C-alpha positions, 0 to 999 in steps of 0.5 A: 448483577452484570459482570463486566469483562473488558477485552482487548485485541490479541491476535489477528488473522487478516485476509485480503479483505476482512479479518478474524479477530481474537479478543481476550479478557479476564474476570473473577467469577463465583461458582454457579450462574452469573451474567457476563458482559464482554465489552470493547467490541467495535461496531464493525464487528460481524455480529453473526460470527461472534463466539465466546470461549472460557475455561473447561467446566463452564457453559454458556447460555442466553447469548445476545448482542447489545450496547454495553450501556443499554440498561442505562447503568454506568459501569463500576470503572466510570463511577470510580473515575467520576468519584476521583474527578469529583474529589480532585475539583474539590481539592483544586478549589481548597488550594485556590481558597488557600492561595487567596487567603495567603495573598489576603493576609499579606496586606498589613495596611492598618494592622498595628498588632503585627511586629515588624519581624512577623511582617518580614517573615510573612513576606518572606514565605509568601512567594514560596507558598504561593508557588507551592499551592499553584504547583499543587493545583497545576497537578490536580488539573493535569490529573483531572484532565487525564481522568476526564479523557479516560472517562470519555473513552469509557463512555464511548466504548459503553456505546459500542456493541457488547455480548452478554451471556449466562455463564455457569461455572463449576468452580470460582476463581479468575478466568480468562475468556476469549471473544472471536469474530470476523471484522470486514474493516481490515485488509491488506495488499501486496507490495513489491520492492526491487533492490539492486546494486547494479552489479549483483543479483536483484532482490524481489521483497514482498511486503504487506500494506495493512489497514484497519479502520475499526476505530480501535488501535491494535497494539502488540498483537500476534498477526497472520496474513492470508492471501485469500478471502473467506468470501472469495472461496467460490461455489462450483458453477452449474453448467447449463446448455450452450446454444447457437442461433442466427444473429439478427442485425441490431444497432450498436449500442454506443453506451458500451463502446470501449473506453480506454480510461475504463480499461485503465482503471479495470486493469489497475484494479485487477493488479491491486494497484495501490496509489503512490505514496511520498516517501521520506528517507532518512540518512541511509546507514552503511548496511540496509537493516533487514527485517525478519521474514514471516514464516510461510505456510500453505493449507492447499487453498491459501497462503499464510504468512505468520509475522514473527514480531508483535505488530501495532496497526492504528485504527484510523485507516493509516497503513502499517507495513510488514516484510513477508518474503524475500527472493534473490534472482541472478540478473544481467545489466544493460545500459539502454536508451531509445532516443526516438521516444525518450531523451533519457538513458536507463539502467535495465536488468535482465532476468530469466522469466521463470524467476519472477515471484509473481505472474501478473502486473504488480506495482513495484517500488524500485531502490537502486543502491538503496536509493528510492528510484521510482515506482511503476506497474510491471507486467512480466512477459513470459514470451521468452527465456529472458525478460528485462525491467528498468531500474531508473535513469542512468546518468553516466551517459547523456544522449541527444538526437536531432533531425538533420534532413527531412526533404520531400520531392516528386517523381513525375514519371512514376507519379510518387512523392519521396521523403528522405529522413535523417537523424544523428544521435550523440551519446556521451560518457561522463563517467570515469568508467568504460561503458557499453550502451544498447541504443533502440532506434527504428525505421518504419515498416510498410503494411501497404504495397503502394508504400516503399521504405528503403533504409539508407544508413543504419550503420552497424545496427542489427535490424528486425525486418518485421518491426524495423527496430534497430539495435546498436551496441556502442562502447564509450571510453571515459569522456568520450562522445560518438554520433551515429546516423539513421536515415531512410526514405519512403516513397508512396503515390502522390494522390494518396496520404499515408499515416503513422500507426504505432502498435502497442506491444502487449507482454504475454503473461501466464494470466493472458494479456491486457486488452488495450481497449477495456483493460481486461486480462484475456486470452485468445485473439479477441477480448471476452469482455469488449469483443475487440480484437487483440493486436 
C-alpha cells in the first residue's frame, strides 16, 4: 500500500527568474521498506531538479515522478470526505422529512380525536420546531458545501505531479520529509522609491516586487531574494580569431533601419522597467511606519536579501512587496523651471553622483512629504561630481512665458534676412515664504558660418557659449512677481532656409550611454548594436 505524504511550501529562495522551493510534510512509517507518495507539487516544478530529504538511517530507491491519481485509486482523505458528505446529505433528507411531517400533522381539519388543548399546544410548538429544523438543515448544507470544496481541491491536487519513492527505514516512527526543486514560475524585480521632505536627506528605498504563478498560494514562508539567476551564470567564451578584409559595397537592408520604438522597448527591458500601477493611499499617519530591512549577504557571485518576516505570496501572479534596504543621502534642494519647454515649476534634489545606490536606469516611485508624486525612469549621470533629479511639481511658484516680438526683415546690401525674437517670463511667489527660483532659458547656437546669432537682452543670466543655455537665479519675496526678458536676433542668407535642431542630452552612466536610435546601452562613439554615431 502506498503511503501519501502531503507537503506544503515552507521556504523559498527566489531569483530574478525562477526559485528554489522547499516543501515539508510528515508521515508515520514502519520499520523496513514502504512506498511513499509525496503530493502537492505544482505542474510548474522542474522535474529534473526534484530531490527528497529524510531522517538519518533512511535510504531511497526507485524514485520517479507521476500524477498523484495515476493508479486510479482515491486517497484516504478523499474517501473520508466523501463518507462525511454522504452522511450529511442523508441527515438533510431526514430533517426535511421531519419538517414536512410537522407541517402535515399541524392540519387538524376533520380530526375529532384531538382536544382543543392539544391542538393549541401543537400549534404553539410548530413555529419553533420548524425553525429549529430549518436551522439544522442550513448548517448541514453549509458544512456539505465546505467539504465538497475541500474534496474538489484534493481531487485537483491529485492531478498534479507527485513523487514516489521506495523508502527503507531502520526504525518506525513519525518523520519529517522535505521535497526540494526548482520552479520557473516565480520571479522578482527591484523597485526603487525616493522619499524626501524637501529639506533633509533623501531616502532611497529598495523594494522587491515578487510574483509567482504556480497556482498554489505560498503562505507563511521563509523567503530569501537573490540578485542573480542560476541559468545566467554564463560560460567563459572562447576567443576566436578576428580577421579584417576589404568591404564590398552592398545595398542597405531597410529591415534593419534604426527603430526608435524598438529602442524604447529595449531600453525599458534593460532597465528592468515595470508597468506603472495605480496606488491607493490610505489616510496618512503622523509617522511613516518603517518596515524591518532584509539581512544582506554576499557570496561573491550574487547578493542575498533574507526577508525577516514570514511572507505570503498569492499563486495567481499577483504582486507582493518586501522592503530590502534603505540609503540616507545628503541632498540640496532647488526650485527650477524651464518655461520655454514646460509651463511648470519643479522641486529638484541635488546629490553627489557617487551616492546613487544604482548605476543604470531604474524606474523610481517618488514620495514628497509622504505623498505620492509620480513615477519615471531615472538615469544617474556620473559625468560630474553632482547630479540632480526631479521630486515633483512645486506649486509655490507660478510661471508664464509669452512671445512679445517676432519680426523678420531683409537687408538688401548684405543679402540677408534678420529675425528678432523677444520673450517675457513672469514668475509669482504664491507662498508665504522667501524663495529662490533657478530659471533655465536659452538662445540658439549657430552651427554654420552663414548664420549669425546675437544676444540682445539676457539680463543678469549666466550663459554657456557652447549650448546657449541661460541660467537665472531669481529671488522672490512672499506674494512678489518678477518679469524677465530674453531677446536675440538671427541673420542668415535670404536665399537659404534654416532649421532648428534640438539635440538630446545623453547622461553618462557607469554602464555607458543609451543609443537614441535603437535604445541599446553602449560605449564609445558608435553604437555596437545598430552602428549609428552617438552625439
